[in-house]
C-alpha positions in Angstrom: 15.8 32.8 45.3 13.5 31.0 42.9 14.7 27.8 41.1 13.0 29.1 37.9 15.1 31.1 35.4 14.6 34.8 35.6 15.7 35.7 32.1 13.0 36.3 29.5 15.3 34.6 26.9 14.9 31.2 28.7 11.1 31.6 28.7 11.0 32.6 25.0 13.4 29.8 24.1 11.3 27.2 26.0 8.1 28.4 24.4 9.6 28.3 20.9 10.9 24.8 21.6 7.5 23.7 22.9 5.7 25.2 19.8 8.2 23.5 17.5 7.7 20.1 19.2 3.9 20.4 19.0 4.0 21.5 15.4 6.4 18.7 14.4 4.2 16.2 16.2 1.1 17.5 14.5 2.8 17.2 11.1 3.9 13.6 11.7 0.4 12.7 12.9 -1.2 14.3 9.8 1.2 12.3 7.6 0.5 9.1 9.5 -3.2 9.7 9.3 -2.9 10.3 5.6 -1.1 6.9 5.2 -3.8 5.2 7.3 -6.6 6.7 5.1 -4.7 5.7 2.0 -4.5 2.2 3.3 -8.3 2.1 3.9 -8.8 3.0 0.3 -6.3 0.3 -0.7 -8.0 -2.3 1.5 -11.4 -1.5 -0.2 -9.9 -1.8 -3.6 -8.2 -5.1 -2.8 -11.5 -6.5 -1.3 -13.1 -5.6 -4.6 -10.4 -7.5 -6.5 -11.0 -10.5 -4.2 -14.7 -10.4 -4.8 -14.2 -10.3 -8.5 -11.8 -13.3 -8.4 -14.1 -15.3 -6.1 -17.2 -14.6 -8.2 -15.4 -15.5 -11.4 -13.9 -18.7 -9.9 -16.9 -20.0 -8.1 -19.4 -19.6 -10.8 -19.9 -22.3 -13.5 -16.6 -22.6 -15.5 -18.0 -24.4 -18.5 -19.6 -22.0 -20.9 -20.6 -23.0 -24.4 -17.9 -25.5 -25.2 -15.1 -23.7 -23.3 -13.1 -26.3 -21.5 -12.9 -26.2 -17.7 -9.5 -25.0 -16.5 -7.2 -27.3 -14.6 -8.7 -28.3 -11.2 -5.2 -27.9 -9.5 -5.0 -24.3 -10.9 -8.5 -23.6 -9.6 -7.8 -24.9 -6.1 -4.5 -23.0 -6.1 -6.3 -19.8 -7.0 -9.0 -20.3 -4.3 -6.2 -21.1 -1.7 -4.4 -17.9 -2.6 -7.7 -15.9 -2.3 -8.2 -17.3 1.2 -4.6 -16.5 2.1 -4.9 -12.9 0.8 -8.2 -12.5 2.6 -6.6 -13.6 5.9 -3.6 -11.3 5.4 -5.9 -8.4 4.6 -7.7 -9.0 8.0 -4.3 -9.1 9.8 -2.9 -6.1 8.1 -6.0 -4.0 8.7 -5.2 -4.0 12.4 -1.8 -2.4 11.9 -1.5 -1.2 8.3 1.8 0.6 8.8 3.7 -2.3 10.3 6.3 -3.3 7.7 6.2 -7.1 8.3 2.4 -7.1 7.9 2.5 -5.1 4.7 5.3 -7.3 3.3 3.3 -10.4 4.1 0.3 -8.8 2.4 2.4 -8.1 -0.6 3.5 -11.7 -0.8 0.0 -13.0 -0.5 -1.2 -10.5 -3.2 1.6 -11.6 -5.6 0.7 -15.3 -5.1 -3.0 -14.5 -5.8 -2.2 -12.4 -8.9 0.2 -15.1 -10.2 -2.4 -17.8 -9.7 -5.0 -15.7 -11.6 -2.5 -15.0 -14.4 -1.8 -18.7 -14.8 -5.5 -19.6 -14.8 -6.6 -16.7 -17.0 -3.5 -15.6 -18.9 -5.4 -13.3 -21.3 -7.3 -11.5 -18.6 -4.8 -9.5 -16.7 -4.4 -5.7 -17.0 -1.5 -3.5 -16.1 -2.4 0.1 -15.1 0.0 3.0 -14.2 -0.4 4.6 -10.8 -2.4 7.4 -12.5 -4.9 4.8 -13.8 -3.9 4.7 -17.4 -3.3 1.4 -19.1 0.4 0.6 -19.1 1.9 0.4 -22.5 4.5 -2.3 -23.3 8.1 -1.2 -23.5 9.3 -0.1 -26.9 11.3 -2.6 -28.9 14.4 -0.4 -29.0 14.6 -0.6 -25.2 14.3 3.1 -24.6 11.7 4.2 -22.0 10.4 7.7 -22.0 9.5 7.4 -18.3 10.5 4.6 -15.9 7.8 4.0 -13.2 9.1 4.1 -9.7 7.2 0.9 -8.8 6.2 -1.5 -11.5 2.4 -1.9 -11.9 0.7 -5.1 -10.8 -1.4 -7.2 -13.2 -4.9 -6.9 -11.9 -7.8 -9.4 -12.6 -10.7 -6.8 -12.5 -10.7 -4.5 -15.4 -10.4 -1.4 -13.2 -7.5 0.9 -12.3 -8.9 1.5 -8.8 -6.5 -1.0 -7.1 -3.4 0.4 -8.8 -4.4 4.0 -8.1 -5.0 3.1 -4.4 -1.7 1.3 -4.2 0.1 4.3 -5.7 -1.6 6.7 -3.3 -0.7 4.4 -0.3 2.9 4.1 -1.4 3.2 7.9 -1.9 1.7 8.5 1.6 4.0 6.0 3.2 7.0 7.5 1.4 6.1 11.0 2.6 5.7 9.8 6.2 9.0 7.9 6.0 10.8 11.0 4.7 9.3 13.1 7.5 10.3 10.9 10.3 13.9 10.5 9.0 14.5 14.3 8.9 16.6 15.7 11.7 14.3 17.8 13.8 11.3 15.5 13.4 13.5 12.5 14.1 13.5 13.6 17.7 9.7 13.6 17.9 9.5 10.3 16.1 12.0 8.8 18.6 10.0 10.3 21.6 6.7 8.9 20.4 8.2 5.6 19.1 7.1 6.3 15.5 8.6 3.7 13.2 9.0 3.7 9.4 6.2 2.1 7.4 6.6 0.0 4.3 5.0 0.5 0.8 3.2 -2.3 -0.9 5.5 -3.5 -3.7 
């Protein structure tokens, strides 16, 4: 007697289980790849913001009678730029690791706050779709509450906020997929962990 099952139902069930497993794995890999591609776009947009801040800070700060900003604020901004640059390099190696993305978010907030203190009139808020964010109405009623509040960006471009929104959407789709029951088994088998959005 053979040790293999003789019933056709065992073979059909095994084949269906194998096809399901491969299909679930492919779906998770597609979502993971989409999150990685979205991070690459975010990384490029953040590098562009860094270049803008560095170019603006390092060039001559005295222009036709405009007083030079506080030296401490300038050194704080340059330090935060260096910190953000270092965190971008670290996060680039494993962009879906929550601790690295959280550290990147902290470094980004520090840099944006330093920029806002040094140039308070030159920060722009964009929605994730790229439109300029409007201030909240005085009566306190909001027609639409954004899921993640927009950052105040130095460079007058919506590219960074759009890239951040796309990365966060890709990460949320990936996290939803690996937490659903059938795909949860595949995620456990391949040690796929939840990622973290940039907030």
